[in-house]
C-alpha positions in Angstrom: 0.0 0.0 0.0 1.1 3.6 -0.6 0.0 6.8 1.1 -3.2 5.1 2.3 -5.5 7.5 4.1 -9.0 7.3 5.6 -10.8 10.3 7.1 -14.2 10.4 8.8 -15.0 14.1 8.7 -12.2 15.8 10.7 -11.1 12.5 12.2 -8.0 10.8 10.6 -8.2 7.1 11.1 -5.4 6.2 8.7 -2.7 8.8 7.9 -0.6 8.3 4.7 0.3 4.7 5.5 2.8 3.0 3.3 4.3 -0.5 3.6 4.7 -3.8 1.8 3.7 -7.2 3.1 6.1 -9.9 1.7 5.6 -13.6 1.0 7.3 -16.4 2.9 6.9 -14.8 6.4 4.4 -14.0 9.1 4.0 -10.2 9.3 2.5 -9.0 12.6 0.3 -5.9 12.4 0.4 -4.2 15.8 -1.1 -1.1 17.4 -3.1 -0.1 20.4 -6.9 0.0 20.3 -8.1 2.7 17.9 -4.7 2.7 16.0 -6.4 2.1 12.6 -5.6 -1.6 12.2 -9.1 -2.8 11.4 -9.8 0.2 9.1 -6.6 -0.5 7.2 -7.5 -4.2 6.8 -11.0 -3.3 5.6 -9.5 -1.0 2.9 -7.1 -3.8 1.9 -10.3 -5.8 1.1 -12.2 -2.9 -0.5 -14.8 -3.0 2.3 -14.0 0.7 3.1 -13.0 3.2 0.4 -9.8 5.1 1.0 -9.9 8.9 1.2 -6.5 8.8 -0.5 -3.7 6.5 -1.5 -4.0 2.9 -2.8 -3.8 -0.7 -1.9 -2.7 -3.4 -4.3 -2.6 -7.2 -3.9 0.0 -8.6 -6.3 -0.5 -5.4 -8.3 -4.3 -5.6 -8.4 -7.1 -4.0 -6.4 -9.1 -6.6 -4.4 -12.3 -5.6 -6.2 -10.7 -6.6 -9.6 -9.7 -10.1 -8.5 -11.5 -12.9 -10.2 -12.5 -15.6 -7.8 -11.0 -13.6 -4.9 -11.2 -16.4 -2.4 -8.6 -18.3 -4.4 -6.3 -15.2 -4.2 -6.9 -13.8 -0.7 -8.2 -15.4 2.4 -9.4 -13.1 5.1 -10.8 -13.2 8.7 -12.1 -9.9 10.1 -15.0 -10.9 12.3 -15.5 -14.5 13.5 -19.2 -14.0 14.3 -20.1 -12.6 10.9 -21.6 -16.0 9.9 -25.4 -16.2 9.6 -26.5 -17.6 12.9 -29.0 -20.1 11.5 -26.7 -21.5 8.8 -24.8 -24.7 9.4 -21.0 -24.6 9.4 -20.7 -26.8 6.4 -23.4 -24.9 4.4 -21.7 -21.6 5.2 -18.5 -22.8 3.6 -20.3 -24.5 0.8 -22.0 -21.3 -0.5 -18.7 -19.5 -0.3 -17.1 -22.3 -2.3 -19.9 -22.2 -4.9 -19.5 -18.4 -5.4 -15.8 -18.8 -6.3 -15.8 -22.0 -8.3 -14.2 -24.0 -5.5 -14.9 -27.8 -5.4 -17.4 -28.9 -2.7 -14.8 -31.5 -1.6 -12.7 -28.6 -0.3 -15.3 -27.8 2.4 -14.8 -31.1 4.3 -11.0 -30.7 3.9 -10.8 -27.3 5.6 -13.3 -28.3 8.3 -10.9 -31.1 9.2 -7.9 -28.9 8.9 -9.2 -26.4 11.5 -10.5 -29.2 13.9 -14.2 -28.8 13.1 -14.7 -32.1 11.2 -17.3 -33.3 13.7 -19.4 -30.1 13.9 -20.1 -29.3 10.3 -23.8 -29.8 10.7 -24.0 -27.6 13.8 -25.6 -24.1 13.3 -23.4 -21.1 13.7 -25.4 -19.8 16.7 -24.5 -23.0 18.5 -20.8 -22.6 18.1 -18.6 -21.3 20.9 -16.4 -18.3 20.2 -13.4 -20.5 19.7 -15.3 -22.7 17.2 -16.6 -19.6 15.4 -13.0 -18.4 15.1 -11.9 -21.7 13.6 -14.8 -21.6 11.2 -13.7 -18.1 10.1 -10.2 -19.4 9.6 -11.6 -22.3 7.5 -13.4 -19.8 5.3 -10.1 -17.9 4.8 -8.3 -21.1 3.8 -11.2 -22.4 1.6 -9.7 -21.2 -1.7 -6.1 -22.3 -0.8 -5.0 -18.7 -1.3 -1.4 -17.4 -1.5 -2.4 -14.3 0.6 -4.0 -14.4 4.1 -5.2 -11.4 6.1 -6.3 -12.4 9.6 -7.5 -9.9 12.3 -7.0 -11.2 15.8 -7.1 -14.9 14.9 -6.4 -16.2 18.4 -9.5 -14.5 19.9 -11.6 -17.0 21.8 -9.1 -19.9 21.3 -8.1 -22.0 24.3 -4.4 -22.7 24.9 -4.4 -25.7 22.6 -6.1 -23.6 19.9 -3.5 -20.8 20.3 -0.7 -23.4 19.9 -2.5 -24.8 16.8 -2.9 -21.4 15.1 0.7 -20.5 15.8 1.9 -23.6 14.0 -0.7 -23.1 11.2 0.5 -19.6 10.4 4.1 -20.5 10.5 3.5 -23.5 8.3 1.6 -21.4 5.7 4.4 -18.8 5.6 6.9 -21.6 5.2 5.0 -22.7 2.0 5.7 -19.2 0.6 2.4 -17.6 1.3 1.9 -14.0 2.4 0.6 -14.0 6.0 -0.6 -10.7 7.6 -1.8 -11.0 11.1 -3.3 -8.3 13.4 -2.9 -8.9 17.1 -2.7 -7.1 20.4 -0.9 -10.0 22.1 2.8 -9.2 22.3 3.7 -12.6 23.7 2.0 -14.4 20.8 3.5 -12.2 18.1 7.0 -12.7 19.6 6.5 -16.4 19.0 4.8 -16.2 15.6 5.9 -13.2 13.6 9.0 -12.8 11.5 8.3 -9.1 10.6 6.4 -6.3 12.3 4.4 -3.3 11.1 3.5 -1.1 14.1 1.0 1.8 13.8 -0.6 4.3 16.1 -3.1 7.1 15.4 -3.1 5.7 11.8 0.6 6.4 11.3 3.5 4.1 10.7 5.8 3.7 13.6 7.9 0.7 12.6 8.3 -1.6 9.6 11.1 -3.9 10.7 12.0 -7.6 11.3 11.1 -8.9 14.7 14.8 -9.7 15.4 15.9 -6.2 14.7 13.0 -4.7 16.7 13.9 -6.8 19.8 17.6 -6.1 19.4 16.8 -2.3 19.4 14.3 -2.4 22.3 15.2 -5.4 24.5 11.8 -7.0 24.0 8.7 -6.8 21.8 6.5 -5.5 24.6 9.1 -2.9 25.7 9.5 -1.6 22.2 5.8 -1.4 21.5 5.1 0.5 24.7 8.0 2.9 24.1 6.8 3.7 20.5 3.1 4.0 21.3 3.5 5.9 24.6 5.1 8.8 22.8 3.1 8.6 19.6 6.2 7.2 17.9 8.1 8.7 15.0 7.6 8.3 11.3 
């Protein structure tokens, strides 16, 4: 993305934000509440229209992608599934809209540990199960790019360990993995690269190793940057 900006009246939610997310690594997207992370991710998916600047995914706007689920997998809100729809059916209609074989539905349900609850309605799923269903939807098209907003929300310790291994495994396959999180301890174990923002502005775009070397720890560096508003 380049010079990405989003304004709501006089409020600047994202302020001339520029960075590149690279394949083959997990990039952690960090910032305090209200920093502009979710707004940025929504603009990446053309759910919000930028006031200025641009976002490209492999050189193309998301809206111009054909069969987008096969190019970009995204999780923004785990509870966005229709409450009365069964988990299997939710994935099936997504597959049908993007020309994805129905056999892929059962495969991703098994992959995320929901193989036994595919007939359960979304309203009967726990938050952790809903999160896994959202991850299944992101993986449905076997996409090379993944955008996940707080993917560990609602997961138990076993689930957190599982998602950590999943993300690192996907990156090892050469995929682009972009993960928003507020959990410093988790990012320190999962991320290879960091993008840190506050008040919609870029504070850091650096490898995790270099960030920790400069600040002593991920948490200390994050608090140091965001406490003072950071520097561009």
